BAFISE-667815 format. One line per field, with one value per residue (C-alpha): x, z, y; residue in three letters. Coordinates in pm, 1 decimal. Layout:
BEGIN
px [X ...]
pz [Z ...]
py [Y ...]
fimi [ALA ...]
This chain:
BEGIN
px [4518.2 4175.6 4038.4 3801.2 3410.7 3272.5 2945.0 2944.1 2729.8 2763.9 2671.0 2474.5 2532.4 2765.9 2494.5 2402.0 2779.3 2791.8 2453.6 2617.9 2915.2 2725.7 2522.3 2777.2 2802.7 3143.9 3440.6 3367.4 3592.4 3525.6 3655.6 3787.9 4035.7 4088.7 4473.9 4601.1 4274.6 4224.1 4564.6 4571.5 4237.1 4345.8 4652.5 4420.2 4624.4 4310.2 4030.6 3682.9 3322.6 3167.4 3284.5 3109.4 3221.7 3197.7 3285.5 2941.0 2895.7 2920.7 2986.1 3327.2 3499.7 3393.6 3648.8 3562.3 3786.4 3800.2 4068.9 4249.5 4255.8 4126.7 3875.8 3934.9 3661.3 3846.7 3776.8 3985.7 4217.2 4589.2 4555.9 4303.0 4586.9 4867.8 4641.9 4569.4 4171.3 4143.6 4246.5 4575.0 4691.4 5033.6 5227.7 5242.4 5371.8 5063.0 5047.7 5395.8 5392.9 5076.4 5273.0 5540.5 5287.8 5322.4 5194.4 4959.2 4718.3 4725.6 4685.9 4389.9 4183.7 4387.0 4241.2 4395.6 4163.1 4236.3 4614.1 4579.7 4343.9 4617.6 4879.6 5165.2 5518.4 5625.5 5339.1 5396.6 5069.6 5135.6 5444.6 5295.2 5013.8 5243.0 5437.8 5137.5 4993.5 4689.1 4386.6 4140.3 3785.5 3604.3 3198.8 3060.9 2710.2 2807.4 2861.6 3173.6 3552.6 3830.6 4183.3 4523.0 4689.2 4970.0 4679.5 4533.8 4810.9 4895.2 5147.1 5229.1 4902.1 4738.1 4500.6 4204.7 3931.3 3656.0 3544.9 3197.1 3382.6 3490.0 3743.1 3508.0 3780.3 4102.5 4156.2 4510.2 4571.1 4657.9 5048.9 5232.9 5284.2 5658.8 5707.7 5941.8 5923.3 6160.3 6076.2 6303.5 6201.8 6436.6 6295.2 6451.2 6272.4 5984.0 5659.0 5800.4 5754.8 6014.3 6310.4 6358.8 6115.7 6155.3 5968.3 6121.1 5929.1 6058.4 5892.9 6137.0 5884.3 5671.1 6040.6 5922.6 6027.8 5946.9 6122.3 5957.6 6104.2 5912.2 5944.2 6109.9 5956.8 5726.9 5518.1 5665.7 5912.2 5925.0 6276.3 6269.3 6612.2 6680.4 6386.0 6544.9 6881.0 6720.8 6578.2 6882.0 7064.8 7346.5 7573.6 7476.4 7754.1 7632.8 7291.8 7365.3 7548.6 7245.2 6982.7 7209.7 7202.0 6843.8 6790.4 7042.0 6832.0 6449.3 6541.0 6802.6 6699.6 6822.2 7144.6 7375.2 7321.9 6957.3 7071.6 7295.3 7031.1 6773.0 7007.8 7078.4 6714.3 6625.6 6941.6 6859.3 6468.1 6623.6 6872.0 6594.7 6372.0 6639.3 6709.9]
pz [-2057.4 -2173.2 -2466.2 -2402.2 -2415.1 -2749.1 -2907.6 -3082.3 -3403.5 -3600.3 -3946.3 -4172.3 -4493.2 -4676.7 -4740.8 -4324.0 -4267.5 -4499.5 -4333.6 -3987.1 -4082.8 -4244.5 -3976.4 -3655.4 -3444.9 -3354.3 -3460.5 -3620.8 -3725.9 -3894.3 -3739.2 -3979.7 -3821.0 -3557.1 -3510.5 -3535.3 -3465.8 -3140.3 -2960.8 -3080.3 -2903.8 -2605.0 -2608.9 -2671.2 -3001.5 -3165.3 -2974.1 -3152.0 -3046.5 -3240.7 -3348.3 -3658.0 -3699.2 -4052.0 -3995.6 -4072.6 -4402.6 -4623.7 -4944.3 -4800.5 -4771.4 -5151.1 -5440.1 -5782.1 -6061.2 -6461.1 -6719.2 -6625.7 -6232.7 -5921.4 -5712.3 -5320.7 -5059.8 -4789.0 -4541.2 -4671.9 -4433.8 -4454.2 -4337.1 -4627.3 -4876.2 -4663.0 -4682.6 -5044.4 -4968.8 -5228.1 -5606.2 -5664.6 -5984.0 -5880.0 -5909.5 -5543.6 -5422.1 -5223.6 -5075.2 -4938.6 -4841.4 -4636.9 -4465.4 -4329.3 -4170.9 -3799.6 -3637.8 -3737.6 -3467.4 -3648.6 -3973.8 -3897.0 -3827.7 -3989.0 -4352.9 -4663.2 -4680.1 -4314.9 -4359.6 -4667.2 -4486.5 -4216.0 -4465.7 -4220.8 -4440.3 -4289.5 -4364.0 -4582.0 -4804.6 -4864.0 -5065.1 -5213.0 -5329.5 -5512.1 -5683.3 -5833.6 -5910.4 -5748.7 -5720.3 -5416.7 -5459.9 -5205.0 -5114.9 -4980.9 -5005.2 -5365.5 -5502.8 -5578.9 -5687.6 -5800.0 -5724.5 -5819.3 -5486.3 -5548.0 -5548.6 -5269.8 -5028.5 -4980.0 -4698.1 -4389.5 -4228.7 -4468.9 -4738.3 -4970.9 -4765.8 -4683.9 -4339.8 -4486.1 -4700.6 -4661.8 -4871.6 -5076.6 -5243.8 -5372.7 -5705.5 -5837.6 -6215.7 -6280.6 -6362.4 -6658.0 -6572.7 -6690.6 -6436.8 -6167.8 -5822.3 -5517.9 -5201.0 -4903.2 -4571.8 -4318.9 -3965.3 -3589.6 -3537.5 -3690.0 -3640.0 -3628.8 -3872.8 -4142.4 -4136.9 -4502.0 -4739.9 -5119.6 -5391.2 -5733.5 -6049.6 -6378.3 -6669.9 -6996.1 -7215.7 -7154.7 -7134.4 -6814.3 -6447.6 -6134.7 -5806.1 -5503.9 -5164.7 -4867.0 -4489.5 -4482.8 -4369.2 -4663.6 -4909.0 -5102.4 -5385.5 -5736.5 -5840.8 -6200.5 -6299.7 -6077.0 -6280.8 -6593.9 -6478.1 -6372.8 -6692.4 -6891.9 -6670.8 -6519.3 -6249.6 -5894.8 -5834.4 -6095.5 -5986.9 -5649.1 -5762.1 -5959.4 -5697.4 -5436.3 -5658.1 -5762.6 -5330.4 -5303.2 -5532.0 -5449.8 -5064.6 -4940.0 -4602.9 -4566.3 -4348.7 -4491.4 -4268.5 -4405.5 -4730.0 -4757.0 -4574.6 -4839.2 -5128.3 -4989.0 -4968.1 -5319.1 -5471.8 -5277.0 -5388.2 -5717.3 -5718.0 -5600.9 -5907.7 -6121.2 -5982.6]
py [-3948.1 -3975.2 -3789.6 -3483.1 -3539.0 -3572.9 -3724.4 -4021.1 -4131.7 -4464.8 -4370.6 -4651.0 -4511.2 -4253.5 -4059.4 -4035.3 -3981.8 -3682.1 -3554.0 -3587.8 -3422.8 -3105.7 -3111.5 -3124.4 -2810.0 -2775.8 -2983.9 -3326.8 -3614.7 -3964.5 -4280.3 -4542.3 -4784.4 -4561.7 -4676.8 -4312.8 -4066.6 -4271.4 -4235.8 -3873.1 -3832.9 -3993.0 -3763.6 -3462.4 -3373.2 -3408.0 -3271.5 -3320.8 -3239.6 -3487.8 -3845.4 -4029.6 -4396.0 -4520.6 -4872.9 -5003.0 -4869.0 -5171.3 -4934.8 -4829.2 -5167.9 -5253.7 -5352.5 -5286.4 -5407.1 -5268.8 -5372.2 -5041.9 -5006.9 -5139.5 -4936.2 -4999.3 -4872.3 -4663.3 -4904.4 -5163.1 -5293.1 -5321.9 -5690.7 -5744.3 -5627.9 -5839.7 -6174.9 -6134.2 -6109.4 -5823.2 -5809.9 -5672.3 -5521.0 -5399.5 -5744.1 -5754.0 -5434.0 -5352.0 -5681.9 -5616.3 -5253.0 -5376.4 -5629.7 -5372.0 -5128.9 -5111.2 -5471.9 -5716.1 -5570.5 -5248.2 -5376.7 -5585.6 -5252.8 -4985.7 -4879.4 -4755.3 -4438.1 -4357.6 -4377.1 -4172.4 -3927.8 -3865.6 -3797.3 -3857.1 -3828.9 -4144.9 -4376.2 -4638.7 -4626.9 -4262.9 -4312.1 -4612.7 -4434.5 -4155.9 -4449.1 -4629.2 -4280.9 -4356.5 -4137.1 -4061.1 -3998.3 -3777.2 -3776.8 -3482.9 -3282.6 -3167.7 -3517.2 -3661.9 -3547.4 -3730.0 -3635.9 -3734.2 -3846.6 -3571.1 -3320.2 -3466.5 -3418.9 -3096.2 -3106.1 -3323.0 -3398.4 -3185.1 -3267.9 -3156.9 -3310.7 -3045.9 -3050.5 -3200.8 -3480.9 -3820.2 -4055.7 -4279.4 -4506.6 -4500.3 -4613.5 -4768.9 -4824.5 -5164.1 -5221.8 -5381.8 -5800.3 -5685.5 -5408.5 -5469.0 -5316.5 -5237.8 -5110.4 -5014.1 -4904.0 -4793.4 -4804.1 -4789.4 -5137.9 -5378.2 -5190.3 -4807.5 -4547.3 -4501.3 -4268.9 -4325.6 -4497.2 -4562.6 -4715.1 -4785.4 -4915.8 -5021.8 -5182.7 -5197.2 -5293.4 -4958.7 -4776.7 -4620.3 -4595.0 -4405.5 -4343.0 -4185.0 -4104.6 -4043.7 -4007.8 -3673.5 -3347.9 -3315.7 -3494.8 -3812.3 -3670.5 -3814.4 -3825.4 -3781.2 -3749.0 -4077.9 -4264.4 -4197.3 -4312.5 -4616.1 -4681.4 -4608.8 -4883.0 -4653.8 -4846.1 -4830.1 -4570.1 -4359.4 -4363.5 -4292.1 -3975.6 -3904.3 -3922.4 -3739.8 -3466.6 -3471.2 -3473.1 -3147.1 -2989.4 -3065.0 -3115.0 -2867.1 -2861.8 -3203.9 -3295.7 -3455.5 -3753.8 -3746.1 -3717.3 -4007.1 -4222.1 -4126.1 -4160.9 -4518.6 -4605.2 -4520.4 -4705.4 -5016.9 -4992.4 -4933.5 -5226.8 -5478.8 -5352.8 -5461.7 -5756.8]
fimi [UNK UNK UNK UNK UNK UNK UNK UNK UNK UNK UNK UNK UNK UNK UNK UNK UNK UNK UNK UNK UNK UNK UNK UNK UNK UNK UNK UNK UNK UNK UNK UNK UNK UNK UNK UNK UNK UNK UNK UNK UNK UNK UNK UNK UNK UNK UNK UNK UNK UNK UNK UNK UNK UNK UNK UNK UNK UNK UNK UNK UNK UNK UNK UNK UNK UNK UNK UNK UNK UNK UNK UNK UNK UNK UNK UNK UNK UNK UNK UNK UNK UNK UNK UNK UNK UNK UNK UNK UNK UNK UNK UNK UNK UNK UNK UNK UNK UNK UNK UNK UNK UNK UNK UNK UNK UNK UNK UNK UNK UNK UNK UNK UNK UNK UNK UNK UNK UNK UNK UNK UNK UNK UNK UNK UNK UNK UNK UNK UNK UNK UNK UNK UNK UNK UNK UNK UNK UNK UNK UNK UNK UNK UNK UNK UNK UNK UNK UNK UNK UNK UNK UNK UNK UNK UNK UNK UNK UNK UNK UNK UNK UNK UNK UNK UNK UNK UNK UNK UNK UNK UNK UNK UNK UNK UNK UNK UNK UNK UNK UNK UNK UNK UNK UNK UNK UNK UNK UNK UNK UNK UNK UNK UNK UNK UNK UNK UNK UNK UNK UNK UNK UNK UNK UNK UNK UNK UNK UNK UNK UNK UNK UNK UNK UNK UNK UNK UNK UNK UNK UNK UNK UNK UNK UNK UNK UNK UNK UNK UNK UNK UNK UNK UNK UNK UNK UNK UNK UNK UNK UNK UNK UNK UNK UNK UNK UNK UNK UNK UNK UNK UNK UNK UNK UNK UNK UNK UNK UNK UNK UNK UNK UNK UNK UNK UNK UNK UNK UNK UNK UNK UNK UNK UNK UNK UNK]
């Protein structure tokens, strides 16, 4: 299939893009990497009247560093992370996660901002961003606003982006050099979306740990009881019991098979972080 007719506009600046969005007569969408939007347009699952291309806006591909965090422009590609072409304050976690997104052709064009804007529960960046406590900066006619990633994503494929806003950047706090991480993804085959995805972070020096499970029917879930058990150093079997009980409490809609799958992913990510 081919998309329904739409107008095309290549924005030259962030202000130009906002003006085009605000003045659009009908439904408008922005094009970042296009790796999800273009197929949906072709299948007519996401019809638009106006398509505004952001790819010529250099400011959206910037990176800015401070001692506390790194700011990535929304158009920073997955490949830029994978290749180490941009700074990384996560001890390699973002580089690893990027390298496991789809296929290299997709990673060459797909963007961090585009992936978060889609808010697909099975996408690698969403779960990773929640684990890293990232925040998203939105720009619109009234200026900028910054939202924690857990506030930005309201539900599957549903975010706080207003119709006349775009993602300007994503801010990721720097992690301690002593922090270790684990990343475990279950997919039908290489390049496919995950059926289960878990990220574990543990920093004994700071007495902190974080466990996040994604790729289920809702937004990524932070497992606080599991993180506490990970920090305490409980054995693998005991950690699995604690995680499963927390999943039962917070994700009651899971089938027994899904619960076992997600428990296994979390425990494997945790064991990677402890190894």
